[in-house]
N, C-alpha and C positions, 0 to 999 in steps of 0.2 A: 606570185607568192604572197604578196602582202595586199591584193586587191581589195580584199574584206575590209581591211584597216582604212585603205583610201576613201572608201564608200561610207564610213562611219566617223563624221567629222569629230565626234565626243571623244572615240577612243584613241583617234588619231592625234588629237591635243594632248590628251593625258600621256599617249607615248611619247611624243615629242617632250613635254613637260619633264619626264621621268629620263629621258637619256639627257636634257640638257643639266638637269639637277645632280644627276649623277657625275658628268663631266665637270660639273663646276666644283662639287665635294673633292673629287680627285686632284683638281687643280689648286684649290684654296685651301683646304684642311692642312696639307704638309707646310706650306708658307705661314699659316694661321700659328703651328706649333712652335715653328722656327721663331718667328717675330714674338712670341710669348716668354722666350728664354731670356735669361739675363744677358746683356749687350756685353760684349767681350771686355773684361778689365773692370766690370763695375763690381763694387764692394759694398757690403750691407752698411747700415747707419751704425755707427758707433753707439754706445750706450749713452753718451752725452748728447748726441745728435737726436737720439729716439726720445729723450727726455724732452730736447726743445721741441721735438714734433708733439708731443702731448701737450706741450703749453701753447703752441701753435692752433692746435684744436681747442683746448680749453677756453681760450680767448677768442675763438671764434675769427680767426684771420680768413678762414674760407668763406666768409660771407661777403669779402670783397676782393679777394685776391685767387686767381685760377692758378693752375700748376700743369696748363697744358697748352702748348704753342702748336698751332693748327699751320699745316703747310700751305700757307698763305703769303705773298711776298711781303704785304703790310704787317704780319706779325713777325716773320723771320727778320725783316730789317730791324725791326725795334727791340725783338727779345732773344735773337739768336736762332740757331738752327732748330726746326720744328722737332717736337717730342716723339721718341720713338717706343714703342709698347713694351720693348725689353728693358727700359729705363726704370720700369716701375715694378720689376720683378719682386724687389723686396720691401715695396711699400705696403702697407696692410694699417689702414685702409688707404685706397687711393684717394687723395687730395686734389682731384682735378678742378673743382668749383664749375661753377655755372655763370658767375657773374664777376665783372670786372670794375668795380667802383676804383681800384687801385688796379697797377700794372699786374701783369702775369710775373709769376716769381720762379717759374720751373729752372731757369740758369740765372737767377740773381747771384748766386755765389761766383759768378765769372766777371761782373762788373761793379759789385759792391764790396766794400771793405767793413772790417770790424768797426774802425771809427767812426764811417757813415753809419752803420747800423745803430750803434750807441747812440749817436746825436738824434737819429731820425726815429727810435722808439721813447728817447726822453722827451723830445719837443720836435714833433714832426715839420712844424713851419720853419726850423732852425735850418734845414737842408732842401725843403721844397714848399717855396713861398706860395700861401694860398691854400695849401694841403688842407682837408676835411679829415684826415685821419687823427684820432685820438691818440693823447699820449697815453704810453703804458709805464710810467713812473714807479707802479706796483712791482714791475719786474726787477727793480734795481733792490728791492728789500725782501722780496719772497725768495724762498729757498727752494730750488729745483727738487724734484723728487727722482732722485737717480736712482733708489732702490728698486722703484717701481718699473723704471725703464729698463733695469737690469735683469728684474723678471722676466720682461717682456723678450728680452733677447735670449734668455734660456728657452721660453717658450716656443718661440720660432726656429730656433736652433733644433729643438727636438722633435717639433711637430712639423716643422716644414722643409727641415734639413737646410736651413740657412747656414751658408759657411763662415760661422764663426769660429774661433780658435779655441783651444783647451782652456784658456782661462774664463771661458764663461761657462759656470760650472753651477748646478742647482744647490748652493749651500751658503751658509751666513759667512763662512770663513772665506770661501772664493769671493764673494761680493766684496768683503772688506778689503780683500787683497786687490782685487781689481779696481775699487774705488782709489785706493791711495797710488797704485802703481800705473793705471792708464786714464781714469777719469779726471781725477784732479790734475795731473801734470797736463791733460788737453785743457783743461779749463784755465790753468796757469797760462798756457800759451796765449789764449785769447784775453785774458785779463792783463796780460803785458801790454796789449796793442789799444787799452781802454783807457779813459782819461779818470773816469769815476773813482773817487779814492775809497768809497764806502766800498766798492766792489772789489776792489783791489785787496782792501784789508780783509773783507770776508775770505776770499779766495786764500789769502794768505794763512788765515786762520784753519783752512781745511774746509771751508764751506763753499757751496755754489750757488750763487744765485739764479733766479729764473733767467735773467738777460744774459747771462753767460751761454747757458744752454739753448736758449733762443737764437743767438749770433751763431752758436756752433752749428745748428741746424740749417740756418739760412746760408752761411758759407758753404753748406754742403750740397747746395743745390745748384748743381754744375759739374765742371769739370773735377773738381777735387773728390768726388766719390770713383773717379775711374783711378785705379791703382798704377796703371802705366803712364798715367799723366802727372804722378806726384813729382 
């Protein structure tokens, strides 16, 4: 029946390609769609963590740190379980990076503490002798932009159906209420584990320094974003 096809190498090659391509799509696409969904128990970033993520981008941390652990033993031994695509479901944009002057940070929240990050950001060589990372002392003085981070949460909730609660609403009153009842208490918990008195005093006055938001973000890079593991 298909002798004519066997006699035409070009058409035969095209036919084989189409059959293999179709079979590949049938096999790959369902798994791809499943892998792109949020992994079970994953929560979106809090507004304070979003503010820290913006500081991470602003200070160009991505130039030296990746957030993508590849499935190689050398990487999983050092950084933990390899990264899953569903773990980035609420990341806009992705901060995978392509250079590691410093270590990968995708699971840094699993093995570093608030106290460690405080010392490291203020004076890197105090905890990592010989470190070439610059100090980020300005973060201890600059005020975090929580309002813009809140606006981002409102946007991704309404545009991308990110599962934020009813306390994320597009109004000035809702923001002020969220700041006092959610963001500030979250910042106070972090400041309580810090030693810098200026930071503690600022948070006590109702302000949130950049370093607090940054540490909140770094602490979220790991199991703390899994609601079931809290």
